[in-house]
N, C-alpha and C positions, 0 to 999 in steps of 0.2 A: 282836307281844307288847308290851303296854303295861306299863311299870314305874312304880309310884307309891311315894311315901313318905307315911306316915300321921302327921300332927301334930295330936293331939287331935281325931281323927275328921275332919280335913280333909285330903283327898288333894291332893297336888301332884306334877307330873311330875318324874321324875328326869332330870337333864341328862346326855345321853350325852357321854362323853369319848372321842372317836375315837382309835384307835391311829395314831400318826404313822409308825411303821415296821413292816414285816412282822416284823422281829426281835423286837419287843415281844410280838407274838402268839406267836411261836415259843418265846421264853423262858418265857412264862407257861404255855404248853401242856406243854412238856417238863418243867418243874419240878413239874408236877402230873399227869403222864401217867397214872400208875396210878389216881389218884383219879377222873380224868375218863373213862378208857377201859379200865382194867384191863390195859393193855398194858405191856410192859417196854421201857424205852429201851435201844437197842443203840448207836446212834451219831447224833450231831448233825453235820450237814453231811457226809454220806457221799458221796464222789466215786467214780464208776465209769464207765469208758469215756467220759470227757469230759462226763458228766452229773452234776449235783450234786443230791442228794436232801436235802431239808431235815432230815427226821427219819426214821431207820430204827428201827422198833420190832418187837417180837415178841409174838405173842398166845399165851400159854401154854395157853389153853383149846383153841384151834383148831390149835395147833402150826404156826403159819404166820407169815411175815413180813408186816408192814404198813408201807407207805410213807405218810408224812404230809407234805403240802405246804401252805404258808401263803401267803395272798394278801390284800393290803390293798385292791387295786382289783378291778374287775369285768371288765377288758379282757383276758381270756384264755380259752382253750378247755380246759375240764376234761376233755373226752373225749379230745382229741388227746394232751395231756400225760399223762393217766392211763393210757391204753392203751400209750403209748410206754414209760412207766416199768415197767408190769407186764410188758411184753414183754421189757424189759431184764433184769428179775429172773429170768424164766423161762429166758433165754438164758445168763445168767452166774450160775447157782445157786451154784457153788463160791465165788465172791467174797463172796456174802452169808454163807455158812457160815463162811468164814475170819474175816470181820469180827465175827460173833457170838461165835465162840470166843475171839478176841483180847480183845474188850470184856468178856465175861462170865467169862473164864478157865474155859471149859467145853470139852466134847468132843462137840459136836453133829455128827451125821452127816447127809448128804443124805437118807438114809432116815428120819431122825427128823422131818423136816419134811413137812407136808402141803401141797405146792405148789398143790394145787387150791383151797386156801382163802386164797390170797394176795389182798390187796386194797389199795386206795389211798384215803386220806382227804384231802379238801381242807378247810381251815379258813379262813374268811373272815368279815369283818363282815356281808357280805350276798352273795347270788347273784342273778343276773338270772333272769327267767322262762325265757329260752332255756337257760341253764345247768341249771336244774332239770329242764326238759323233756328235754334231750338226755341226761341220766343216768337218766331214769325208765324203766329197763328192769330187770325183776326179776332178771335173771341177769347184769347188768353190775356187776362188783366195784368200783364207784366210789361213795364216800359223800361227802355234803356236810354239813359242820358249821358252823353260824353262831355267831360269838362277838362279844359286844358288851361294852363297858366303860362304866359310868356313874359319876357322882359317888358319894362315900362308899365307894369301892373295891368296888362291886358289879359282878360279872361274870355274864353270862348265857350259857349254852351250849345250843344247840338243834340236835340231830341231825335233819336233814331226812329224813323217811322217804319211801320210794317209795310211790306210791299203790297201793291194794289192787288196782286194775285195771291195773297196769303190765304192758305186754306183754313178751314175750320178744324179745331182740335177734335171736334166730335167725329170727324172722318177717321181718326185713328184711335178713338177712345177705347175701343175694345182691346187695344194693345198697351194701354197705359194704366198706371196703378190707380187704386180706388180714391186716393187722396186728391189727385187731379180731377177725377170724375166728380167728386163731391163739390169741389170748388167751382168747376164749370157749370154744374147744375144750379148753383145758387147765385153766381155772379154772371152778369150779362154785359158783354162789351158790344155797344151798338155801332152800326156802320151806316153809311149813306144808303146802302142797298136795303137795309131794314126799313128805312123811312120811305123809300121809293116802291117797296113791294106792294103790288096790288093797285097802284095808281095808274091813271090813264096815260096814254102816250103824250097827250097835250100837257099834262102837269109835269111829266118827266122832262119834256123839252123846255117847258117854262123854267123849271128849276135849273137846268143846265145853262140856260141863257143868263139867268141872274147870277149863278155861281161863277161863270166865266167873267162876267162884268165886274163882280166884286173882287175876284182875284187879280184882275187887270189894274185895279186901283193901286196895288202895292205888291211887289214881288215876294214879300215875306209873310203874306197872309196865309194862315194855316186853317185847314178845314177839319173840324172835329165833331163827329156825331155824338150827340148826347141822347138821353132817354126820350126827351120830348121834342127836340129840335136839333138842327144842325148849326153849330157855332162857327163863325168866321173870326179868327183871333189874330192880334198883332201887338203884343202877346196876349193882352186882355181881349175880351169880346168886343167886336166892332158892331156886328149885326148878327142876329139869330133868325133862322128861317124854320118855320114849321110847315111841312108839306101836307096839305089837305087834299081832299078828294078832287076839288075843282079849282083850287087856288093855292097861293102861298101866303102865309101870314108871317110878317116880318116885324122884328123889334130892333130899333136903332138904339144903341147903348149911349144915350145922352140923358142927362137930367132935365127935368122940366125947365123951360126957359133958355136952354142952350142950343136948340135947333132952329135954324132959319128955314122955314117951309112956306114959301110965298104962295104956292098953289093950294096949301091946306090939305095935302093928301094924307097926312098922319093924324092920329088922334091921341090925345093925352090919356095915358093909362096909369098915371102916377098914383091915383087914388083907388085903382081897381086891381083885382088879382089878374096876373098874367104870367106866362111861363118864361118868356125870354128876358134878357137883361135890357135895361133902359126904360124910359118913360114914354117912348114914341112907338106907336104900332100902326101898321098899314097892311092892307090886303091887296094883292095883285092877282089879276086873272089873265093878263096879257103883257106884252112888252111895249105897249104904247108910250108909257112914261118911263121907260127903263133908264134913259140918259139922265132925266131929271132926278129919278130916285137915287141914282149913283151919286149925284151931287149932294144928296142928303146923307147917304152912307159915308161919303168922304169926310163929312164934318165930324164924324166919330173916330176918325183915324187919329192915333196919338201923334202929337207934334214932337219931332225929334230935334 
């Protein structure tokens, strides 16, 4: 990614200001954790069984713990450390629950946590091609985020996505150690293909039509498959879609009273249980109202 500053239509390159310490990256990330990731900070420098975790966070959407590690250099194995920490979490679940309850003054129970959605995030100014390739498995719960600092206090964050053709780690599981095998057995990384599996061609085409329309609303909308639905984010959830046997169920992420719906296609679910984010739900079986529905979704886009 090239970053320029514009001075009277003349572009000049911004000077990168490298981080001198990993702690600088950690402080910046933790102080802006909810803005950057929608995660809740639980504990900085969490020590468990002689291992020190840089940042322990919690994902309210997935109801799962997230470990964040910061690296300034490239000389480390993201897979080895990532799998080791995830395995540690699954082995000592009670310790993570206790830490959360003490930090948040809460009463979280083990059954309240979806351990299958646990994941680890590595944050670094850059990653080697080997590191990127070694984590490029669609069902390996390790994420890479690049962070860079430039002059004029400009920060860039780039969540490196796995390739669309990323294989399953289960395809090579007979050749990997048992620690990875244990983690991949207990942790499930969901994909759009998981949600589309077994659905009719009509529903698949319906989903693709609405997906394309939503992405066209803004170039930086990201698609992220969750356990119960597919989320469309910028960076917080804008709309969530659950793919059903004959229809799509959608939740627009606005609070009650914030959506202008002149046709009355949505229903208020603020007082009833529902999976997606937001208080407005609608079910679509065709594309007859697609353009109008996009006008509803557009209201949930953050104003920059």
